[in-house]
C-alpha positions in Angstrom: -0.1 -0.1 0.1 1.6 3.3 -1.0 1.2 6.8 0.6 -1.9 7.8 -1.8 -3.7 4.9 -1.2 -3.3 5.0 2.6 -4.4 8.8 2.7 -7.7 7.6 0.7 -8.4 4.7 3.0 -8.0 7.3 6.1 -10.1 10.0 4.2 -12.8 7.4 3.3 -12.6 6.2 7.1 -13.1 9.6 8.5 -16.1 10.8 6.1 -17.7 7.4 6.9 -17.5 8.1 10.7 -18.6 11.7 10.2 -21.5 10.7 8.3 -22.5 8.1 11.0 -22.4 10.1 13.8 -24.4 13.0 11.6 -27.3 10.9 11.3 -27.2 9.4 14.9 -27.2 13.0 16.3 -30.0 14.3 14.0 -32.5 11.2 14.7 -35.4 12.4 16.9 -37.4 10.3 19.1 -41.1 9.9 18.2 -44.2 10.1 20.6 -46.4 7.1 20.4 -49.8 8.1 20.3 -49.2 11.7 19.7 -52.1 13.3 17.3 -54.5 10.7 18.0 -52.6 8.0 15.8 -52.8 5.3 19.0 -56.2 5.0 19.4 -59.5 5.8 17.4 -62.1 7.8 19.2 -65.9 7.2 18.1 -67.4 10.7 16.7 -71.0 9.8 16.1 -73.6 7.8 17.7 -74.3 6.0 21.0 -70.7 5.5 21.7 -69.6 9.1 20.9 -66.1 10.2 22.6 -65.4 6.5 23.5 -62.3 5.2 22.4 -62.6 2.2 19.7 -61.1 -1.4 20.7 -60.4 -4.2 18.7 -61.9 -6.5 21.1 -65.4 -7.9 20.1 
């Protein structure tokens, strides 16, 4: 391995580590059930304003 290949290898490793760190830092946690995505609320009928379940 010559000097040029070694420099390219080091540069590529440095860039890949920087990219991995960048994506790790920018990832955001999500809130489960935010904006009504967890449960469905019945809007009409006898059971108005109750949470619908899948049980029968």
